[in-house]
C-alpha positions as CSV (number, residue, x, y, z in Angstrom):
1,M,-4.3,3.1,-12.3
2,P,-2.5,5.4,-9.9
3,Y,-4.3,6.5,-6.7
4,L,-4.7,10.3,-6.2
5,S,-5.7,9.9,-2.5
6,N,-6.2,7.3,0.2
7,E,-9.9,7.4,-0.5
8,D,-9.2,6.0,-3.9
9,L,-7.5,2.9,-2.6
10,P,-9.3,-0.4,-2.7
11,M,-11.6,-1.1,0.2
12,S,-9.4,-4.1,1.1
13,V,-6.5,-1.7,1.7
14,R,-8.5,1.1,3.4
15,A,-10.3,-1.2,5.8
16,H,-7.2,-2.9,7.1
17,L,-4.3,-0.5,7.1
18,P,-3.9,2.6,9.3
19,E,-3.7,5.9,7.5
20,H,0.1,6.2,7.5
21,A,0.4,2.6,6.1
22,Q,-2.2,3.6,3.4
23,D,0.1,6.6,2.5
24,I,3.0,4.2,2.1
25,F,1.0,1.8,0.0
26,R,-0.3,4.6,-2.3
27,A,3.1,6.1,-2.8
28,A,4.8,2.8,-3.5
29,F,2.0,1.7,-5.8
30,N,2.1,4.9,-7.8
31,S,5.8,4.8,-8.1
32,A,5.8,1.2,-9.2
33,W,2.9,1.8,-11.6
34,D,5.0,4.5,-13.4
35,R,8.2,2.5,-13.3
36,Y,6.8,-0.8,-14.6
37,G,4.5,0.6,-17.3
38,G,1.1,0.2,-15.5
39,R,1.5,-3.4,-14.4
40,D,-1.1,-3.6,-11.7
41,D,0.1,-6.9,-10.3
42,V,3.7,-5.7,-10.0
43,A,2.7,-2.4,-8.4
44,R,0.4,-4.1,-5.9
45,R,3.2,-6.5,-4.8
46,I,5.7,-3.7,-4.5
47,A,3.2,-1.6,-2.5
48,W,2.5,-4.4,0.0
49,A,6.2,-5.1,0.3
50,A,6.7,-1.4,1.2
51,V,4.0,-1.5,3.8
52,K,5.6,-4.7,5.3
53,R,8.9,-2.8,5.8
54,H,7.2,-0.4,8.2
55,Y,4.3,-2.4,9.6
56,H,3.5,-5.9,10.7
57,K,0.3,-7.7,11.4
58,L,-0.6,-8.3,15.1
59,G,-3.7,-10.4,15.2
60,K,-6.1,-8.7,12.8
61,D,-4.4,-5.3,13.0
62,W,-1.4,-3.8,11.2
63,V,0.9,-2.0,13.7
64,P,4.1,-0.1,13.2
65,S,7.3,-2.2,13.4
66,D,10.0,-1.1,15.8
């Protein structure tokens, strides 16, 4: 289901991503959810791909890409 706010995101997303990355995840997830007819698996993959365009993992942390 689409997420209305970052507080609605799964704990696995909120606990690891900075707030801006959470915004990206939520927007991409919601868009993919609408576009692909509520396919949670597809929306989740697209959301993570969107995050990875702007952030990368450095150790345990997600940091902005240059």
